[in-house]
PDB file with one MODEL, atoms N, CA, C and O in Angstrom:
MODEL        1
ATOM      1  N   MET A   1     -36.921  29.610 -15.222  1.00  0.00           N
ATOM      2  CA  MET A   1     -37.805  30.363 -14.610  1.00  0.00           C
ATOM      3  C   MET A   1     -38.090  30.075 -13.210  1.00  0.00           C
ATOM      4  O   MET A   1     -38.268  28.885 -12.951  1.00  0.00           O
ATOM      5  N   GLN A   2     -38.171  30.905 -12.262  1.00  0.00           N
ATOM      6  CA  GLN A   2     -38.340  30.938 -10.883  1.00  0.00           C
ATOM      7  C   GLN A   2     -39.616  30.095 -10.619  1.00  0.00           C
ATOM      8  O   GLN A   2     -40.485  30.130 -11.490  1.00  0.00           O
ATOM      9  N   ARG A   3     -39.830  29.310  -9.462  1.00  0.00           N
ATOM     10  CA  ARG A   3     -40.895  28.649  -9.236  1.00  0.00           C
ATOM     11  C   ARG A   3     -41.969  29.985  -8.483  1.00  0.00           C
ATOM     12  O   ARG A   3     -41.587  31.030  -7.957  1.00  0.00           O
ATOM     13  N   ILE A   4     -43.034  29.609  -8.627  1.00  0.00           N
ATOM     14  CA  ILE A   4     -44.214  30.610  -8.140  1.00  0.00           C
ATOM     15  C   ILE A   4     -44.162  30.535  -6.571  1.00  0.00           C
ATOM     16  O   ILE A   4     -43.741  29.496  -6.062  1.00  0.00           O
ATOM     17  N   ASN A   5     -44.530  31.484  -5.852  1.00  0.00           N
ATOM     18  CA  ASN A   5     -44.359  31.654  -4.605  1.00  0.00           C
ATOM     19  C   ASN A   5     -45.983  31.790  -4.074  1.00  0.00           C
ATOM     20  O   ASN A   5     -46.530  32.892  -4.094  1.00  0.00           O
ATOM     21  N   PRO A   6     -46.649  30.655  -3.631  1.00  0.00           N
ATOM     22  CA  PRO A   6     -48.090  30.742  -3.668  1.00  0.00           C
ATOM     23  C   PRO A   6     -48.520  32.088  -2.804  1.00  0.00           C
ATOM     24  O   PRO A   6     -49.584  32.657  -3.048  1.00  0.00           O
ATOM     25  N   GLN A   7     -47.817  32.451  -2.007  1.00  0.00           N
ATOM     26  CA  GLN A   7     -48.134  33.620  -0.863  1.00  0.00           C
ATOM     27  C   GLN A   7     -48.084  35.113  -1.562  1.00  0.00           C
ATOM     28  O   GLN A   7     -48.690  36.135  -1.241  1.00  0.00           O
ATOM     29  N   GLU A   8     -47.175  34.885  -2.598  1.00  0.00           N
ATOM     30  CA  GLU A   8     -46.814  36.141  -3.194  1.00  0.00           C
ATOM     31  C   GLU A   8     -47.259  36.184  -4.657  1.00  0.00           C
ATOM     32  O   GLU A   8     -47.466  37.314  -5.099  1.00  0.00           O
ATOM     33  N   ASP A   9     -47.466  35.022  -5.587  1.00  0.00           N
ATOM     34  CA  ASP A   9     -47.922  34.985  -6.944  1.00  0.00           C
ATOM     35  C   ASP A   9     -49.019  34.695  -7.372  1.00  0.00           C
ATOM     36  O   ASP A   9     -49.136  34.395  -8.560  1.00  0.00           O
ATOM     37  N   ILE A  10     -50.219  34.710  -6.435  1.00  0.00           N
ATOM     38  CA  ILE A  10     -51.415  34.320  -6.807  1.00  0.00           C
ATOM     39  C   ILE A  10     -52.154  35.296  -6.432  1.00  0.00           C
ATOM     40  O   ILE A  10     -51.995  35.783  -5.312  1.00  0.00           O
ATOM     41  N   ARG A  11     -53.034  35.730  -7.234  1.00  0.00           N
ATOM     42  CA  ARG A  11     -53.807  37.066  -6.945  1.00  0.00           C
ATOM     43  C   ARG A  11     -55.305  36.977  -7.993  1.00  0.00           C
ATOM     44  O   ARG A  11     -55.526  36.620  -9.150  1.00  0.00           O
ATOM     45  N   ALA A  12     -56.072  37.481  -6.932  1.00  0.00           N
ATOM     46  CA  ALA A  12     -57.531  37.506  -7.596  1.00  0.00           C
ATOM     47  C   ALA A  12     -57.522  38.640  -8.581  1.00  0.00           C
ATOM     48  O   ALA A  12     -56.784  39.612  -8.419  1.00  0.00           O
ATOM     49  N   LEU A  13     -58.365  38.515  -9.633  1.00  0.00           N
ATOM     50  CA  LEU A  13     -58.524  39.273 -10.613  1.00  0.00           C
ATOM     51  C   LEU A  13     -58.859  40.881 -10.201  1.00  0.00           C
ATOM     52  O   LEU A  13     -58.369  41.831 -10.811  1.00  0.00           O
ATOM     53  N   SER A  14     -59.629  40.988  -9.245  1.00  0.00           N
ATOM     54  CA  SER A  14     -60.064  42.176  -8.629  1.00  0.00           C
ATOM     55  C   SER A  14     -58.646  42.905  -8.210  1.00  0.00           C
ATOM     56  O   SER A  14     -58.291  44.036  -8.539  1.00  0.00           O
ATOM     57  N   ASP A  15     -57.931  41.959  -7.398  1.00  0.00           N
ATOM     58  CA  ASP A  15     -56.739  42.805  -6.574  1.00  0.00           C
ATOM     59  C   ASP A  15     -55.868  43.112  -7.825  1.00  0.00           C
ATOM     60  O   ASP A  15     -55.386  44.238  -7.946  1.00  0.00           O
ATOM     61  N   PHE A  16     -55.656  42.173  -8.736  1.00  0.00           N
ATOM     62  CA  PHE A  16     -54.822  42.495  -9.846  1.00  0.00           C
ATOM     63  C   PHE A  16     -55.002  43.795 -10.662  1.00  0.00           C
ATOM     64  O   PHE A  16     -54.164  44.611 -11.047  1.00  0.00           O
ATOM     65  N   ARG A  17     -56.488  43.739 -10.826  1.00  0.00           N
ATOM     66  CA  ARG A  17     -56.961  45.084 -11.625  1.00  0.00           C
ATOM     67  C   ARG A  17     -56.718  46.300 -10.961  1.00  0.00           C
ATOM     68  O   ARG A  17     -56.475  47.275 -11.673  1.00  0.00           O
ATOM     69  N   ALA A  18     -56.740  46.480  -9.382  1.00  0.00           N
ATOM     70  CA  ALA A  18     -56.667  47.608  -8.825  1.00  0.00           C
ATOM     71  C   ALA A  18     -55.082  47.609  -8.248  1.00  0.00           C
ATOM     72  O   ALA A  18     -54.747  48.376  -7.346  1.00  0.00           O
ATOM     73  N   ASN A  19     -54.244  46.756  -8.810  1.00  0.00           N
ATOM     74  CA  ASN A  19     -52.732  47.104  -8.594  1.00  0.00           C
ATOM     75  C   ASN A  19     -51.806  46.673  -9.700  1.00  0.00           C
ATOM     76  O   ASN A  19     -50.651  46.274  -9.547  1.00  0.00           O
ATOM     77  N   VAL A  20     -52.366  46.785 -10.668  1.00  0.00           N
ATOM     78  CA  VAL A  20     -51.564  46.211 -12.212  1.00  0.00           C
ATOM     79  C   VAL A  20     -50.238  46.662 -11.901  1.00  0.00           C
ATOM     80  O   VAL A  20     -49.409  45.808 -11.588  1.00  0.00           O
ATOM     81  N   SER A  21     -49.847  48.097 -11.945  1.00  0.00           N
ATOM     82  CA  SER A  21     -48.496  48.546 -11.942  1.00  0.00           C
ATOM     83  C   SER A  21     -47.566  47.862 -11.026  1.00  0.00           C
ATOM     84  O   SER A  21     -46.453  47.544 -11.445  1.00  0.00           O
ATOM     85  N   SER A  22     -47.934  47.596  -9.764  1.00  0.00           N
ATOM     86  CA  SER A  22     -47.227  47.098  -8.678  1.00  0.00           C
ATOM     87  C   SER A  22     -46.819  45.516  -9.162  1.00  0.00           C
ATOM     88  O   SER A  22     -45.659  45.109  -9.098  1.00  0.00           O
ATOM     89  N   TYR A  23     -47.949  44.693  -9.655  1.00  0.00           N
ATOM     90  CA  TYR A  23     -47.681  43.406 -10.093  1.00  0.00           C
ATOM     91  C   TYR A  23     -46.856  43.311 -11.394  1.00  0.00           C
ATOM     92  O   TYR A  23     -46.213  42.276 -11.564  1.00  0.00           O
ATOM     93  N   LEU A  24     -46.812  44.169 -12.224  1.00  0.00           N
ATOM     94  CA  LEU A  24     -45.743  44.237 -13.253  1.00  0.00           C
ATOM     95  C   LEU A  24     -44.571  44.243 -12.761  1.00  0.00           C
ATOM     96  O   LEU A  24     -43.765  43.364 -13.066  1.00  0.00           O
ATOM     97  N   ASP A  25     -44.246  45.328 -11.835  1.00  0.00           N
ATOM     98  CA  ASP A  25     -42.986  45.477 -11.222  1.00  0.00           C
ATOM     99  C   ASP A  25     -42.653  44.337 -10.510  1.00  0.00           C
ATOM    100  O   ASP A  25     -41.481  43.963 -10.564  1.00  0.00           O
ATOM    101  N   GLN A  26     -43.381  43.770  -9.914  1.00  0.00           N
ATOM    102  CA  GLN A  26     -43.075  42.466  -9.200  1.00  0.00           C
ATOM    103  C   GLN A  26     -42.859  41.322 -10.123  1.00  0.00           C
ATOM    104  O   GLN A  26     -41.962  40.556  -9.771  1.00  0.00           O
ATOM    105  N   VAL A  27     -43.436  41.058 -11.143  1.00  0.00           N
ATOM    106  CA  VAL A  27     -42.845  39.955 -12.113  1.00  0.00           C
ATOM    107  C   VAL A  27     -41.759  40.522 -12.804  1.00  0.00           C
ATOM    108  O   VAL A  27     -40.782  39.788 -12.948  1.00  0.00           O
ATOM    109  N   THR A  28     -41.716  41.469 -13.187  1.00  0.00           N
ATOM    110  CA  THR A  28     -40.273  42.101 -13.724  1.00  0.00           C
ATOM    111  C   THR A  28     -38.983  42.039 -12.733  1.00  0.00           C
ATOM    112  O   THR A  28     -37.863  41.750 -13.156  1.00  0.00           O
ATOM    113  N   THR A  29     -39.248  42.328 -11.424  1.00  0.00           N
ATOM    114  CA  THR A  29     -38.035  42.407 -10.400  1.00  0.00           C
ATOM    115  C   THR A  29     -37.874  40.996 -10.028  1.00  0.00           C
ATOM    116  O   THR A  29     -36.695  40.642 -10.049  1.00  0.00           O
ATOM    117  N   THR A  30     -38.831  39.963  -9.648  1.00  0.00           N
ATOM    118  CA  THR A  30     -38.693  38.591  -9.099  1.00  0.00           C
ATOM    119  C   THR A  30     -38.509  37.821 -10.326  1.00  0.00           C
ATOM    120  O   THR A  30     -37.918  36.786 -10.018  1.00  0.00           O
ATOM    121  N   LYS A  31     -38.732  37.859 -11.481  1.00  0.00           N
ATOM    122  CA  LYS A  31     -38.854  36.842 -12.654  1.00  0.00           C
ATOM    123  C   LYS A  31     -39.699  35.876 -12.581  1.00  0.00           C
ATOM    124  O   LYS A  31     -39.778  35.045 -13.486  1.00  0.00           O
ATOM    125  N   ARG A  32     -40.475  35.832 -11.477  1.00  0.00           N
ATOM    126  CA  ARG A  32     -41.524  34.815 -11.377  1.00  0.00           C
ATOM    127  C   ARG A  32     -42.869  35.427 -11.855  1.00  0.00           C
ATOM    128  O   ARG A  32     -43.196  36.611 -11.783  1.00  0.00           O
ATOM    129  N   SER A  33     -43.728  34.180 -12.460  1.00  0.00           N
ATOM    130  CA  SER A  33     -44.899  34.544 -13.030  1.00  0.00           C
ATOM    131  C   SER A  33     -45.864  34.991 -11.828  1.00  0.00           C
ATOM    132  O   SER A  33     -45.536  34.924 -10.644  1.00  0.00           O
ATOM    133  N   LEU A  34     -47.120  35.462 -12.308  1.00  0.00           N
ATOM    134  CA  LEU A  34     -47.977  35.870 -11.376  1.00  0.00           C
ATOM    135  C   LEU A  34     -49.413  35.236 -12.017  1.00  0.00           C
ATOM    136  O   LEU A  34     -49.873  35.591 -13.102  1.00  0.00           O
ATOM    137  N   VAL A  35     -50.003  34.262 -11.157  1.00  0.00           N
ATOM    138  CA  VAL A  35     -51.443  33.614 -11.616  1.00  0.00           C
ATOM    139  C   VAL A  35     -52.322  34.437 -11.137  1.00  0.00           C
ATOM    140  O   VAL A  35     -52.231  34.969 -10.030  1.00  0.00           O
ATOM    141  N   ILE A  36     -53.335  34.618 -12.027  1.00  0.00           N
ATOM    142  CA  ILE A  36     -54.441  35.757 -11.833  1.00  0.00           C
ATOM    143  C   ILE A  36     -55.766  34.652 -11.621  1.00  0.00           C
ATOM    144  O   ILE A  36     -56.103  33.819 -12.462  1.00  0.00           O
ATOM    145  N   THR A  37     -56.272  34.820 -10.585  1.00  0.00           N
ATOM    146  CA  THR A  37     -57.568  33.902 -10.520  1.00  0.00           C
ATOM    147  C   THR A  37     -58.469  34.591 -10.709  1.00  0.00           C
ATOM    148  O   THR A  37     -58.342  35.815 -10.721  1.00  0.00           O
ATOM    149  N   GLN A  38     -59.757  33.903 -10.929  1.00  0.00           N
ATOM    150  CA  GLN A  38     -60.973  34.612 -10.972  1.00  0.00           C
ATOM    151  C   GLN A  38     -62.085  33.305 -10.507  1.00  0.00           C
ATOM    152  O   GLN A  38     -62.136  32.180 -11.005  1.00  0.00           O
ATOM    153  N   HIS A  39     -62.837  33.808  -9.516  1.00  0.00           N
ATOM    154  CA  HIS A  39     -63.956  32.902  -8.730  1.00  0.00           C
ATOM    155  C   HIS A  39     -62.993  31.455  -8.094  1.00  0.00           C
ATOM    156  O   HIS A  39     -63.467  30.319  -8.064  1.00  0.00           O
ATOM    157  N   GLY A  40     -61.725  31.775  -7.670  1.00  0.00           N
ATOM    158  CA  GLY A  40     -60.883  30.873  -7.032  1.00  0.00           C
ATOM    159  C   GLY A  40     -60.058  30.097  -7.955  1.00  0.00           C
ATOM    160  O   GLY A  40     -59.121  29.442  -7.499  1.00  0.00           O
ATOM    161  N   LYS A  41     -60.337  30.104  -9.338  1.00  0.00           N
ATOM    162  CA  LYS A  41     -59.762  29.243 -10.087  1.00  0.00           C
ATOM    163  C   LYS A  41     -58.762  29.991 -11.071  1.00  0.00           C
ATOM    164  O   LYS A  41     -59.135  31.040 -11.595  1.00  0.00           O
ATOM    165  N   GLY A  42     -57.345  29.408 -11.363  1.00  0.00           N
ATOM    166  CA  GLY A  42     -56.751  30.112 -12.412  1.00  0.00           C
ATOM    167  C   GLY A  42     -57.017  30.340 -13.638  1.00  0.00           C
ATOM    168  O   GLY A  42     -57.615  29.443 -14.232  1.00  0.00           O
ATOM    169  N   VAL A  43     -56.716  31.397 -14.276  1.00  0.00           N
ATOM    170  CA  VAL A  43     -57.505  32.052 -15.503  1.00  0.00           C
ATOM    171  C   VAL A  43     -56.295  32.182 -16.513  1.00  0.00           C
ATOM    172  O   VAL A  43     -56.218  31.706 -17.646  1.00  0.00           O
ATOM    173  N   ALA A  44     -55.343  32.963 -15.805  1.00  0.00           N
ATOM    174  CA  ALA A  44     -54.432  33.806 -16.829  1.00  0.00           C
ATOM    175  C   ALA A  44     -53.066  33.741 -15.895  1.00  0.00           C
ATOM    176  O   ALA A  44     -53.120  33.395 -14.715  1.00  0.00           O
ATOM    177  N   VAL A  45     -51.950  34.079 -16.497  1.00  0.00           N
ATOM    178  CA  VAL A  45     -50.436  33.896 -16.090  1.00  0.00           C
ATOM    179  C   VAL A  45     -49.712  34.971 -16.619  1.00  0.00           C
ATOM    180  O   VAL A  45     -49.400  34.926 -17.809  1.00  0.00           O
ATOM    181  N   LEU A  46     -49.400  35.916 -15.941  1.00  0.00           N
ATOM    182  CA  LEU A  46     -48.368  37.075 -16.147  1.00  0.00           C
ATOM    183  C   LEU A  46     -47.037  36.966 -16.075  1.00  0.00           C
ATOM    184  O   LEU A  46     -46.568  37.119 -14.947  1.00  0.00           O
ATOM    185  N   ALA A  47     -46.071  36.683 -17.206  1.00  0.00           N
ATOM    186  CA  ALA A  47     -44.742  36.291 -17.074  1.00  0.00           C
ATOM    187  C   ALA A  47     -43.969  37.550 -17.416  1.00  0.00           C
ATOM    188  O   ALA A  47     -44.524  38.425 -18.081  1.00  0.00           O
ATOM    189  N   ASP A  48     -42.653  37.698 -16.978  1.00  0.00           N
ATOM    190  CA  ASP A  48     -41.788  38.421 -17.484  1.00  0.00           C
ATOM    191  C   ASP A  48     -41.421  37.971 -19.128  1.00  0.00           C
ATOM    192  O   ASP A  48     -41.440  36.809 -19.535  1.00  0.00           O
ATOM    193  N   VAL A  49     -41.152  38.949 -19.795  1.00  0.00           N
ATOM    194  CA  VAL A  49     -40.908  38.818 -21.221  1.00  0.00           C
ATOM    195  C   VAL A  49     -39.655  37.988 -21.425  1.00  0.00           C
ATOM    196  O   VAL A  49     -39.748  36.914 -22.020  1.00  0.00           O
ATOM    197  N   GLY A  50     -38.608  38.376 -21.015  1.00  0.00           N
ATOM    198  CA  GLY A  50     -37.443  37.761 -20.938  1.00  0.00           C
ATOM    199  C   GLY A  50     -37.548  35.998 -20.618  1.00  0.00           C
ATOM    200  O   GLY A  50     -37.147  35.041 -21.281  1.00  0.00           O
ATOM    201  N   GLU A  51     -38.239  36.077 -19.360  1.00  0.00           N
ATOM    202  CA  GLU A  51     -38.552  34.698 -18.879  1.00  0.00           C
ATOM    203  C   GLU A  51     -39.440  33.820 -19.857  1.00  0.00           C
ATOM    204  O   GLU A  51     -39.172  32.635 -20.057  1.00  0.00           O
ATOM    205  N   TYR A  52     -40.308  34.343 -20.342  1.00  0.00           N
ATOM    206  CA  TYR A  52     -41.312  33.741 -21.154  1.00  0.00           C
ATOM    207  C   TYR A  52     -40.578  33.259 -22.483  1.00  0.00           C
ATOM    208  O   TYR A  52     -40.851  32.166 -22.978  1.00  0.00           O
ATOM    209  N   GLU A  53     -39.564  34.186 -23.084  1.00  0.00           N
ATOM    210  CA  GLU A  53     -38.639  33.593 -24.235  1.00  0.00           C
ATOM    211  C   GLU A  53     -37.839  32.728 -23.942  1.00  0.00           C
ATOM    212  O   GLU A  53     -37.698  31.906 -24.848  1.00  0.00           O
ATOM    213  N   ALA A  54     -37.122  32.512 -22.880  1.00  0.00           N
ATOM    214  CA  ALA A  54     -36.342  31.721 -22.340  1.00  0.00           C
ATOM    215  C   ALA A  54     -37.384  30.186 -22.063  1.00  0.00           C
ATOM    216  O   ALA A  54     -36.997  29.025 -22.195  1.00  0.00           O
ATOM    217  N   MET A  55     -38.456  30.553 -21.745  1.00  0.00           N
ATOM    218  CA  MET A  55     -39.143  29.244 -21.681  1.00  0.00           C
ATOM    219  C   MET A  55     -39.605  28.771 -22.919  1.00  0.00           C
ATOM    220  O   MET A  55     -39.551  27.560 -23.132  1.00  0.00           O
ATOM    221  N   GLN A  56     -40.052  29.539 -23.773  1.00  0.00           N
ATOM    222  CA  GLN A  56     -40.414  29.147 -25.215  1.00  0.00           C
ATOM    223  C   GLN A  56     -38.868  28.277 -26.046  1.00  0.00           C
ATOM    224  O   GLN A  56     -38.887  27.199 -26.641  1.00  0.00           O
ATOM    225  N   ALA A  57     -37.867  29.035 -25.849  1.00  0.00           N
ATOM    226  CA  ALA A  57     -36.711  28.363 -26.323  1.00  0.00           C
ATOM    227  C   ALA A  57     -36.342  26.860 -25.831  1.00  0.00           C
ATOM    228  O   ALA A  57     -35.846  25.972 -26.525  1.00  0.00           O
ATOM    229  N   ARG A  58     -36.708  26.795 -24.450  1.00  0.00           N
ATOM    230  CA  ARG A  58     -36.393  25.489 -23.859  1.00  0.00           C
ATOM    231  C   ARG A  58     -37.545  24.378 -24.651  1.00  0.00           C
ATOM    232  O   ARG A  58     -37.326  23.334 -25.266  1.00  0.00           O
ATOM    233  N   LEU A  59     -38.639  24.985 -24.388  1.00  0.00           N
ATOM    234  CA  LEU A  59     -39.885  23.941 -25.075  1.00  0.00           C
ATOM    235  C   LEU A  59     -39.234  23.616 -26.580  1.00  0.00           C
ATOM    236  O   LEU A  59     -39.130  22.453 -26.968  1.00  0.00           O
ATOM    237  N   GLU A  60     -38.878  24.559 -27.252  1.00  0.00           N
ATOM    238  CA  GLU A  60     -38.660  24.080 -28.769  1.00  0.00           C
ATOM    239  C   GLU A  60     -37.407  23.334 -28.714  1.00  0.00           C
ATOM    240  O   GLU A  60     -37.113  22.689 -29.721  1.00  0.00           O
ATOM    241  N   MET A  61     -36.600  23.308 -27.691  1.00  0.00           N
ATOM    242  CA  MET A  61     -35.248  22.444 -27.705  1.00  0.00           C
ATOM    243  C   MET A  61     -36.160  21.026 -27.367  1.00  0.00           C
ATOM    244  O   MET A  61     -36.130  20.089 -28.165  1.00  0.00           O
ATOM    245  N   LEU A  62     -36.751  20.979 -26.450  1.00  0.00           N
ATOM    246  CA  LEU A  62     -37.385  19.674 -25.937  1.00  0.00           C
ATOM    247  C   LEU A  62     -38.140  19.161 -27.072  1.00  0.00           C
ATOM    248  O   LEU A  62     -37.996  17.951 -27.251  1.00  0.00           O
ATOM    249  N   GLU A  63     -38.952  19.806 -27.930  1.00  0.00           N
ATOM    250  CA  GLU A  63     -39.514  19.373 -29.007  1.00  0.00           C
ATOM    251  C   GLU A  63     -38.615  18.799 -29.899  1.00  0.00           C
ATOM    252  O   GLU A  63     -38.954  17.720 -30.385  1.00  0.00           O
ATOM    253  N   GLU A  64     -37.346  19.365 -30.286  1.00  0.00           N
ATOM    254  CA  GLU A  64     -36.615  18.806 -31.381  1.00  0.00           C
ATOM    255  C   GLU A  64     -36.017  17.247 -30.540  1.00  0.00           C
ATOM    256  O   GLU A  64     -35.926  16.194 -31.171  1.00  0.00           O
ATOM    257  N   ILE A  65     -35.741  17.331 -29.408  1.00  0.00           N
ATOM    258  CA  ILE A  65     -35.111  16.324 -28.604  1.00  0.00           C
ATOM    259  C   ILE A  65     -36.068  14.935 -28.908  1.00  0.00           C
ATOM    260  O   ILE A  65     -35.615  13.855 -29.287  1.00  0.00           O
ATOM    261  N   TYR A  66     -37.409  15.223 -28.662  1.00  0.00           N
ATOM    262  CA  TYR A  66     -38.381  14.371 -28.634  1.00  0.00           C
ATOM    263  C   TYR A  66     -38.636  13.925 -30.136  1.00  0.00           C
ATOM    264  O   TYR A  66     -38.994  12.759 -30.303  1.00  0.00           O
ATOM    265  N   LYS A  67     -38.486  14.737 -31.230  1.00  0.00           N
ATOM    266  CA  LYS A  67     -38.517  14.364 -32.393  1.00  0.00           C
ATOM    267  C   LYS A  67     -37.635  13.330 -32.959  1.00  0.00           C
ATOM    268  O   LYS A  67     -37.940  12.394 -33.698  1.00  0.00           O
ATOM    269  N   ALA A  68     -36.318  13.712 -32.409  1.00  0.00           N
ATOM    270  CA  ALA A  68     -35.208  13.095 -32.847  1.00  0.00           C
ATOM    271  C   ALA A  68     -35.168  11.750 -32.156  1.00  0.00           C
ATOM    272  O   ALA A  68     -34.608  10.823 -32.740  1.00  0.00           O
ATOM    273  N   GLU A  69     -35.699  11.562 -30.989  1.00  0.00           N
ATOM    274  CA  GLU A  69     -35.639  10.319 -30.350  1.00  0.00           C
ATOM    275  C   GLU A  69     -36.701   9.371 -31.098  1.00  0.00           C
ATOM    276  O   GLU A  69     -36.524   8.161 -31.239  1.00  0.00           O
ATOM    277  N   SER A  70     -37.755  10.028 -31.530  1.00  0.00           N
ATOM    278  CA  SER A  70     -38.985   9.241 -32.253  1.00  0.00           C
ATOM    279  C   SER A  70     -38.199   8.562 -33.610  1.00  0.00           C
ATOM    280  O   SER A  70     -38.293   7.403 -34.012  1.00  0.00           O
ATOM    281  N   GLN A  71     -37.365   9.723 -34.197  1.00  0.00           N
ATOM    282  CA  GLN A  71     -36.690   9.252 -35.530  1.00  0.00           C
ATOM    283  C   GLN A  71     -35.761   8.073 -35.315  1.00  0.00           C
ATOM    284  O   GLN A  71     -35.780   7.030 -35.969  1.00  0.00           O
ATOM    285  N   ILE A  72     -34.973   8.361 -34.348  1.00  0.00           N
ATOM    286  CA  ILE A  72     -34.087   7.161 -33.868  1.00  0.00           C
ATOM    287  C   ILE A  72     -34.938   5.993 -33.772  1.00  0.00           C
ATOM    288  O   ILE A  72     -34.691   5.102 -34.585  1.00  0.00           O
ATOM    289  N   SER A  73     -35.886   5.803 -32.956  1.00  0.00           N
ATOM    290  CA  SER A  73     -36.513   4.821 -32.639  1.00  0.00           C
ATOM    291  C   SER A  73     -37.241   4.173 -33.610  1.00  0.00           C
ATOM    292  O   SER A  73     -37.710   3.058 -33.385  1.00  0.00           O
ATOM    293  N   GLU A  74     -37.409   4.795 -34.773  1.00  0.00           N
ATOM    294  CA  GLU A  74     -37.965   4.490 -36.105  1.00  0.00           C
ATOM    295  C   GLU A  74     -37.005   3.844 -36.910  1.00  0.00           C
ATOM    296  O   GLU A  74     -37.391   3.175 -37.869  1.00  0.00           O
ATOM    297  N   GLY A  75     -35.813   3.953 -36.651  1.00  0.00           N
ATOM    298  CA  GLY A  75     -34.750   3.601 -37.313  1.00  0.00           C
ATOM    299  C   GLY A  75     -34.322   4.572 -38.353  1.00  0.00           C
ATOM    300  O   GLY A  75     -33.715   4.221 -39.365  1.00  0.00           O
ATOM    301  N   ARG A  76     -34.681   5.910 -38.061  1.00  0.00           N
ATOM    302  CA  ARG A  76     -34.306   6.931 -39.124  1.00  0.00           C
ATOM    303  C   ARG A  76     -32.941   7.684 -38.941  1.00  0.00           C
ATOM    304  O   ARG A  76     -32.590   8.647 -39.624  1.00  0.00           O
ATOM    305  N   GLY A  77     -32.291   7.165 -38.020  1.00  0.00           N
ATOM    306  CA  GLY A  77     -31.043   7.816 -37.451  1.00  0.00           C
ATOM    307  C   GLY A  77     -29.724   7.471 -38.490  1.00  0.00           C
ATOM    308  O   GLY A  77     -29.682   6.631 -39.388  1.00  0.00           O
ATOM    309  N   ILE A  78     -28.760   8.339 -38.081  1.00  0.00           N
ATOM    310  CA  ILE A  78     -27.749   7.946 -39.030  1.00  0.00           C
ATOM    311  C   ILE A  78     -26.479   7.476 -38.079  1.00  0.00           C
ATOM    312  O   ILE A  78     -26.648   7.743 -36.889  1.00  0.00           O
ATOM    313  N   SER A  79     -25.419   6.918 -38.364  1.00  0.00           N
ATOM    314  CA  SER A  79     -24.431   6.504 -37.308  1.00  0.00           C
ATOM    315  C   SER A  79     -23.450   7.594 -36.974  1.00  0.00           C
ATOM    316  O   SER A  79     -23.180   8.361 -37.898  1.00  0.00           O
ATOM    317  N   HIS A  80     -22.896   7.786 -35.862  1.00  0.00           N
ATOM    318  CA  HIS A  80     -21.878   8.884 -35.384  1.00  0.00           C
ATOM    319  C   HIS A  80     -20.956   9.167 -36.609  1.00  0.00           C
ATOM    320  O   HIS A  80     -20.857  10.290 -37.105  1.00  0.00           O
ATOM    321  N   GLU A  81     -20.417   8.280 -36.976  1.00  0.00           N
ATOM    322  CA  GLU A  81     -19.450   8.496 -38.385  1.00  0.00           C
ATOM    323  C   GLU A  81     -19.884   9.477 -39.411  1.00  0.00           C
ATOM    324  O   GLU A  81     -19.286  10.471 -39.823  1.00  0.00           O
ATOM    325  N   ASP A  82     -21.316   8.890 -39.816  1.00  0.00           N
ATOM    326  CA  ASP A  82     -21.787   9.615 -41.012  1.00  0.00           C
ATOM    327  C   ASP A  82     -22.072  10.914 -40.546  1.00  0.00           C
ATOM    328  O   ASP A  82     -21.686  11.874 -41.213  1.00  0.00           O
ATOM    329  N   ALA A  83     -22.807  11.110 -39.302  1.00  0.00           N
ATOM    330  CA  ALA A  83     -23.053  12.428 -38.790  1.00  0.00           C
ATOM    331  C   ALA A  83     -21.513  13.527 -38.662  1.00  0.00           C
ATOM    332  O   ALA A  83     -21.385  14.717 -38.947  1.00  0.00           O
ATOM    333  N   LYS A  84     -20.862  12.876 -38.307  1.00  0.00           N
ATOM    334  CA  LYS A  84     -19.654  13.624 -37.953  1.00  0.00           C
ATOM    335  C   LYS A  84     -18.991  13.861 -39.461  1.00  0.00           C
ATOM    336  O   LYS A  84     -18.290  14.868 -39.559  1.00  0.00           O
ATOM    337  N   ALA A  85     -19.124  13.153 -40.470  1.00  0.00           N
ATOM    338  CA  ALA A  85     -18.682  13.116 -41.799  1.00  0.00           C
ATOM    339  C   ALA A  85     -19.336  14.528 -42.494  1.00  0.00           C
ATOM    340  O   ALA A  85     -18.767  15.315 -43.251  1.00  0.00           O
ATOM    341  N   ILE A  86     -20.613  14.569 -42.018  1.00  0.00           N
ATOM    342  CA  ILE A  86     -21.465  15.745 -42.712  1.00  0.00           C
ATOM    343  C   ILE A  86     -21.155  16.954 -42.003  1.00  0.00           C
ATOM    344  O   ILE A  86     -21.190  18.029 -42.603  1.00  0.00           O
ATOM    345  N   VAL A  87     -20.833  16.884 -40.697  1.00  0.00           N
ATOM    346  CA  VAL A  87     -20.492  18.312 -39.922  1.00  0.00           C
ATOM    347  C   VAL A  87     -19.063  18.534 -40.512  1.00  0.00           C
ATOM    348  O   VAL A  87     -18.870  19.646 -41.003  1.00  0.00           O
ATOM    349  N   MET A  88     -18.221  17.799 -40.530  1.00  0.00           N
ATOM    350  CA  MET A  88     -16.885  18.205 -40.953  1.00  0.00           C
ATOM    351  C   MET A  88     -16.913  18.633 -42.532  1.00  0.00           C
ATOM    352  O   MET A  88     -16.186  19.577 -42.840  1.00  0.00           O
ATOM    353  N   LYS A  89     -17.577  18.107 -43.403  1.00  0.00           N
ATOM    354  CA  LYS A  89     -17.864  18.808 -44.561  1.00  0.00           C
ATOM    355  C   LYS A  89     -18.480  20.166 -44.668  1.00  0.00           C
ATOM    356  O   LYS A  89     -18.202  20.933 -45.590  1.00  0.00           O
ATOM    357  N   GLY A  90     -19.263  20.430 -43.777  1.00  0.00           N
ATOM    358  CA  GLY A  90     -19.918  21.761 -43.626  1.00  0.00           C
ATOM    359  C   GLY A  90     -18.830  22.852 -43.169  1.00  0.00           C
ATOM    360  O   GLY A  90     -18.700  24.002 -43.590  1.00  0.00           O
ATOM    361  N   ILE A  91     -17.986  22.083 -42.061  1.00  0.00           N
ATOM    362  CA  ILE A  91     -17.156  23.253 -41.662  1.00  0.00           C
ATOM    363  C   ILE A  91     -15.857  23.507 -42.651  1.00  0.00           C
ATOM    364  O   ILE A  91     -15.131  24.493 -42.529  1.00  0.00           O
ATOM    365  N   ALA A  92     -15.688  22.598 -43.534  1.00  0.00           N
ATOM    366  CA  ALA A  92     -14.629  22.751 -44.507  1.00  0.00           C
ATOM    367  C   ALA A  92     -14.967  23.660 -45.629  1.00  0.00           C
ATOM    368  O   ALA A  92     -14.106  23.956 -46.458  1.00  0.00           O
ATOM    369  N   ARG A  93     -16.120  24.095 -45.694  1.00  0.00           N
ATOM    370  CA  ARG A  93     -16.824  25.013 -46.924  1.00  0.00           C
ATOM    371  C   ARG A  93     -16.071  26.294 -46.690  1.00  0.00           C
ATOM    372  O   ARG A  93     -16.286  27.275 -47.401  1.00  0.00           O
TER     373      ARG A  93
ENDMDL
END
């Protein structure tokens, strides 16, 4: 996901309402999210669907990594040789 450009990607709700179509085009074209503010504070983020899905996939992967690290630190991991044997057995089927 592209980093937000503060000069182009932060808009007041009133400005967003008046120019919805152009901001949708902007998000789709640039692949950068648009931060919508109300009373000077960020209240919502508009993101390209593909970029959002990619971000969700990365978050799911990170959650799996954190879970695995936690399991290993708790002593619930298995040796490399045991893991390899399990994978090879699955491939042989």
